[in-house]
C-alpha atoms as one frame of an Amber mdcrd trajectory, in Angstrom:
protein
  -0.083   0.101  -0.153   1.565   3.541  -1.180   1.311   6.241   1.313   1.347
   9.034  -1.209  -0.648   9.118  -4.287   1.522   9.840  -7.520  -0.988  12.186
  -9.055  -2.053  14.748  -6.512  -4.553  17.239  -7.575  -2.750  20.705  -7.719
  -4.194  23.567  -4.817  -2.641  26.251  -3.443  -2.921  24.907   0.318  -0.457
  22.096  -0.555   2.224  24.325  -2.205   5.567  24.726  -0.947   5.049  28.949
  -1.820   1.954  29.271   0.258   1.314  30.228   3.773  -2.379  29.954   5.148
  -4.065  33.024   5.757  -7.192  31.517   7.176  -9.412  28.330   6.552 -10.326
  29.130   2.897  -7.300  31.642   1.797  -3.392  31.466   1.438  -0.527  33.813
   0.742   1.300  33.044  -2.288   4.853  34.052  -2.956   3.866  34.740  -6.465
   0.438  35.707  -6.680  -0.431  37.101  -3.273  -3.803  36.133  -1.620  -5.691
  33.160  -3.284  -8.272  30.661  -2.778  -6.917  27.317  -0.974  -8.468  25.079
  -3.535  -6.742  27.123  -6.627  -3.398  26.688  -8.237  -0.921  28.311 -10.712
   1.269  27.118 -12.896   4.348  27.773 -10.109   2.758  25.134  -8.048   5.192
  22.845  -6.107   3.899  20.263  -4.037   4.860  19.930  -0.124   3.687  16.528
   1.313   4.094  17.731   4.749   1.300  20.292   4.498  -1.136  17.676   2.999
  -3.449  16.199   5.414  -5.013  12.927   4.215  -8.459  11.944   4.869  -9.249
   9.660   7.625  -9.899   5.973   6.662 -13.243   4.967   6.642 -14.498   3.123
  10.100 -15.415  -0.866   9.349 -19.166  -1.612   9.855 -19.723  -4.594  11.559
 -23.150  -4.211  12.513 -24.166  -6.720   9.716 -21.929  -9.503  10.842 -23.698
 -12.608  13.314 -22.314 -14.365  16.080 -22.100 -17.547  13.923 -19.404 -15.695
  11.456 -16.857 -15.643  14.612 -17.270 -19.260  15.174 -15.119 -21.874  13.949
């Protein structure tokens, strides 16, 4: 299982040239104040800025006691 995807959708919030301003905006060294979801052609991916989504919880409600017997 790979920890990082090879093709990440570019977003300013993941860029090495940006700093967070608030939840929805970042300050870019090249473009100034930008939306966190936008990107420009100067995008450089910084994996330490990306927070991966949490894995889905397993749903065990459909299992019965018979499923756990040998």
